[in-house]
N, C-alpha and C positions, 0 to 999 in steps of 0.2 A: 298277763298284758291286756290291753284294751281289745275287745272283740271288734269294734268299728273304728276304722281310721278317721281321725279328726282332721280332715282336709277337704275343704269345699271344692277345690279344683279337681280332686280325685273323683267326687261324685258327679261333677259336671262332665267330666270326661267319660265316665260310665254312661251317663244319660245320652251324650253325643253319639256314641257308638250303639248303645243298646236300644235306643228308641227307634231309629230307622230300621234296624235289624228286626225288631219286634214287629214293626208295621209291615215290613216285607214278608215276614212269616205269616202274618194275618192275611195278606193278599194271596199268598200261596195256598194257605188253607181254604181261602174263599174259592180258589180255582178247583181244589179237590171237592169242596162241598157242592159246588155247582154241578160237577160231573155226577156226584153221588145222588143228588136230588133229582136231576133230570133223568138219569138212567133208572133211578128207583120207580119212576112213573111207569116203566114198562115191566115192572115185576122184579122179583129177587134173583132170577137167573142171570140177567145181563149185569145187575149190580154185583153179584157174587163173582161172576166171570172176570169183570174189570178189576175187582179187588185182588183176585188171585193172580191175574196177569201183572198187576202192579207190584206184586211181591217180587217177581223176577226182575222187573224194571228197578226196583229198590236196591237189587244187588249192585247194579250199575251206579245208581245214585249214591249209595253209601261208599262205593269205590272212589267215585269222584270226590266225596267229602274226605276220604282218606288221602288221596293224592293232593288235593287242594290244602287240606289241613296240615298234612306233613310239610308241604312247602311253606305254609304260613308260620310254622314254628320258626323257620329260618328267615323269612322276609320280614317278620315282625322285629326279630332281633337285629337284622341288618338295617332296617329302617332306624331303629334306636341308636345304632352305631353310626349312621350316616354313610354306610357302604353301599352306594347305589349300584355300582358294576356288579357286585356279587348278587344283589337282590334281582337284577335283570336276569342273570344266569340261571337263578332258581326258577323264575317264571318260564323261561325257554325250556328248561328241562322238564318242567311240569306239563307244558303244552305238548311236547313231543310224546310224553308217556300217555296222556289222556287221549290223544288223537289215535294212537295205536290201539288202545283198549277199546275205544268206541267202535272202531271199524270191526273188530273181532266180535263184539256184541251184536252189531247190526247183522253180520253174515250168519251168526248162530241163530238169531231170531228169525230172520227170513227163511232159513232152510228147515228149521225144526220147531215151528210154532205149536204144532199138535203135541210133540214129544214134551216140550216144555210144560204145557198145560197139564199133562198126564202126571207130572211129577207132583202137582198140587191136588188134583182131583181125579177120581175115576168117572165122574159124571159126564156123560157124552154131550149133553146139551151145554154144560159149562165150557167144555173143551172147544166145541164149535164156535161159541160166542167169543172165547178167548183168542181163537185163531183170527177171527175178523178184527179184533182189537189190535193184535200184533202186526197186521198187515200194513198199518199206518204208523204205529208206535215204533217200529224197528228203525225208522228214519230219524227218530228224535235223539238218539244216542250222541251223535256228533255235536249237534247244536247245543244239547243240554250239557254235555261234558265240557266243552270249551267256555260256555257262558258261566257255568257254575264255579269252575276252578278260577276263572278270571275274577269273579265276584269275590271269592274268598281272598285272593291275592290284593285286590283294591281295598278291601277292608282292613288288611294287615297294615297298610300304610295311610289309613285315615279316610279313604274314599268310601262313604257309606250312603250317601243320598242318591247317587246314580243307580245303584242296584234297586233302590226302593222305587224310584220313578219308573224303571224298566218293569218291575213287577206289577205295578198299578196298571200300566198300559197293557201289559200281558194279560192281566185279569179281564179287563174290558174286552180285549180281542178274543180271549177264550170263551167268555160267556156269550158273546155275540155269535161266534162261530158254533158253539154248542146249540144255540137256538136255531141257527140256520140248518146245520147238518144233521143233528140228532132228530129233529122233528120235521125236517123237510120244508123250510120256510124260504121265501124269496125265489121260488122256482127250483130249489135244490130238491133232489129226492130224499125221503126220510131214510137215513142211514142207521139210525138207533146207535148201538154200541160202536159200530166203526165210525160213526159220525163224531162221537166224543173223542176218539183217537185222532181223527183228522184235525179237529179243533185244537187239541193239545199240540200237535205237530206244528200247525201254523203259529201258535203262540211261542213255541220254543224257537222257531226261526226268527221270529221278531226279537226275542230276548237275546239271541246270539248277535244279531245285527247291532242292537243297542249297546250292549256291554262290551263286546269286543271291538266295536267301532269306537267306543269312547277310549278304551285302553290303548288301542293301536294308533289313534289319530289325534285325540284331544287331551289326554292326561299330561299335565305339566309337572306333577310332583316327582314321578320317576322317569317320565318321557320314554316309555317302552314303545317301540315302533315295529312295524312288520319286518324290517331288515334285521332286527334283533333275533328273529327266529333262527338265524344262521350262526348265532354266536357260539364260540367254543365254550363248553361247560366242564371240561376235565377238572378244572381247579376246585370245583364244588361238589364233585360226585361222591368223594368219601364222606363229606359232611351230610350230603343228601341221604346217603345210605344209612348213616348213624341216626339221624333224626326223623327222616320221612318214611323209610321202608318199614320200620316197626308200626308206624301209624297206618300205612296202607295195608299191612298184613292183618293188623288187629281189626281194622274197619271191614276188611273183606271177609274174615272169619266171623266177625260179629253179624255181617250180612247173611253169611250162610247159616249161621245160628238162627237168625230171625226168620229165614226161609224155612228152616226145619220146624220152627214154631208154626209157620203158616201151613206147612204140610200137615202137621197135627191137626190144626183147625179144619183143614179141608177134609180130612178123613172123618172128623166128628160129624160134619154134615153142612149142607148149604145155609141152614138157618143160623148156624154158629158163625159161619163166615159173614153173613150179612149183618148180624148183630155186632160182631167185631169191627166191621167196617164203619158202623155208626159210632161205636165207642172210640175208635181211633181218631175220627174227626174231632170228637169232643176233647180228647186228650191233647191233640194239637192246638185246638182253639184256646184251651185254658193254661197251656204251658208256653204260650209265645213269648211272654216277658222272660221266662227262664232261658229260652233259647237266645234272646238278645243279651242277657247277662252272661251266658256262656261264652258267646262271641266276644263280648267286651272284655271278660276276665282273661281270655287267652291272649288277645291283642295287647292289653295293658300289661299283663305279666311279661310278655315277650319284649315289649318296648323297654320296660323297666330293667329287666336283666341285660338288655343290649347295652344299657348304660352302667352296668356292673353294680346296680344297687340292690344287693341281694337281701338285706334286712328289710328294706322297703317292700320288696316283692313278697316276702313272708307275711308281713303285716297286712298287706292288700289281700293276699290269698285267704287269710282268716276272715276278713271282712266279706269276701265273696262267698265263702262257705255259709256264713250267717245269713246273708241275703238270699242265698238259694233255699235255705230251710224255710225262711219266712214266705217266700214266693210259693213253695210247694205246699205249705199249709193253707194258703189263701186259695190255691187252685183246688185243693181238696174240698173245701167248703163250697166253692162255686159249683163243682161237679155235683155234689150231693143236692144242691138246690135246683139246678137246671135239668138234671137228667130226665125227669118225666116230660118236660116240655120238648126236649130234643128228640126223644123216642117217639112221642106223639106226632112229630112232624113228618115221619116217614110212612109210606104205604107198605106195611109189612104185615105178616100173619101174627096171630096172638102168640104162637109158639116162639117166634122170633123176638116179640116184645118181652116176653119172660126171660129169655136168655139175655137180651140186652140190659134188662134191669140188674140181673146178677153181675154182668160184666162191669156196668157202671159203678156198682158199690166196690168191686175189687179195684177198679181204676182209681177210685177216690182215696183208697188206702195206699196204693202203690205209688201214686204221683209224688208223695212227700219224699220218698227215697230216690225216685227217678230224677227229681229235681236236683237233688244234692249230687247224685252221680253224674249227672249231665254237666254241671258247672265244674266239677272236679276233673272229669276225664277229658271233656272236650274244651275246657277252659283253663283253669289254673295249672294243673300238672302237665298238660300238654304245652301250654305256653312257656312252662319252666324247662322244657326239653326232656321230661322224664318219659319219654316215649316207649322205652322197652318195658318199664313197669306196667304201663298202660296197655301194652300188647297183651300181657298176661291177665290184667285185670278186666279187660274187655271181653275176653273169650273164655277164661277158665271156668267161671261160674255158670256161664250160659250153657256150656256143653256138659259140665258134670253135674249141674243141678236143674236148670230150667227144662232142658230138652228131656232128660229121663223122667222128671217129675210130671212134665206135661203128657208124655206117653202114658204113664202110669194112671194119672187122674182123669185124663180125657179118653183114652182108647181102652184101657183095661178095667178101671174102676167105674168109669162113667159117672164121676161126681158132678155135683151142681156146677153151673158156669162160674160162680164166685171162686170156688176152689181150683178149678181148672186154670182160670186166668191168673190167680195168685201163684200157682205153681209155675206157670209159663214165665212169669216176670220175677220169680224169686231172686234172680241174679242181680237185679238192680238194688234189692235190699242188701244183699251180702257186699256188693261192690261199693255202695255208698259207705258202709261202715269201714271197709278196707281202705278207701281212699282218704277218709278223715284221718285214720291213723297215719297214713303216708304224709299227709299234709303237715301234721304236727311234728313229724320226725325231721323235717326239712331236707330229707335226702332227694327230693324232687328237684331241687334248685341246680340247674346247670346252665352254663353260658357257652355260646359259640365262640 
């Protein structure tokens, strides 16, 4: 069969969803880059501390993505079927779950900031800086959780520009507040790493007001309102468990696996952590188009299957795979070209520079496979409802391959950075090949 779907409307729809999501991802990366660059001016200790603290915060972020992504499997198909009451019930259940989880994370972070940092590093200076960072970041969970899951729900029924506008304004607020609180401008005391956390908190509060305000008061597509929080959700609980719980479990275990990777990096040393923080921003920047494609593929696949058009969904899935491979190859070339300029932008030691160079080359190779894996796992197969398979795919190779090989290469053999990073990310290579086989088998196609 043809690899690419011959339908202009299909590609227009991809662009309609993917471009705003891509731009929003760029804005988010801009926020992370602003924090990294501004904190980097105070030395590697604060940069490394914020990077490690954010690994714990990423646990919550990925859990939000799992809760929201699991719900989106259902909302996308309900939107395709035109079943608005069921769609509202899914959103209500999603909000109740994320509210509970956010409160738990906030309490744990406020009570045990030092213990959390010790998980990632034995360095006392990094631990103290991390505790300062957590003192403000602990309050972001609730705002981040509700705004992020609401954003995912809005995208599933075609609202993509509102989250983009919110992110742009949030970037401006974050950068301005960074300038004020990190360096102590406009009469504020210089707070350094704590100032970066405070700036992020203020930006998250704004995002919450903007996104949830739109969903609760202005959206006319679904017309979800505050009173709907009280809806009875019993009728969709079984379906939610079937389609969403595997996504939540897989994303949570994936987050734990990624934290295990961060722990390994923290044990290798602060220089490796700083170099990886720089490489991570580069990866995010060069794969934003792929992130947009993954979101578009999941939404379009879900909507198509909601209309019971299974053959069409398969043909679209093959096209999404081909597009992800192309985007991954382009990203690889870009990383190889820009990596010396990116590294030179930071105020880091010569040892960290050499580590960063090795990591960048490993990233350039890995990004091709991670691009394919992302679109397949977070897009096509998830949109097709194949969440139990993905639960296995997301966590199996991370825990049986990446984590053990990372420990061996990084902590035992002390191999060069290129090989350590390649070992830590070997799961994306295996997962991408496994998902391609699953795509061709058509076993991933499921309808609600």
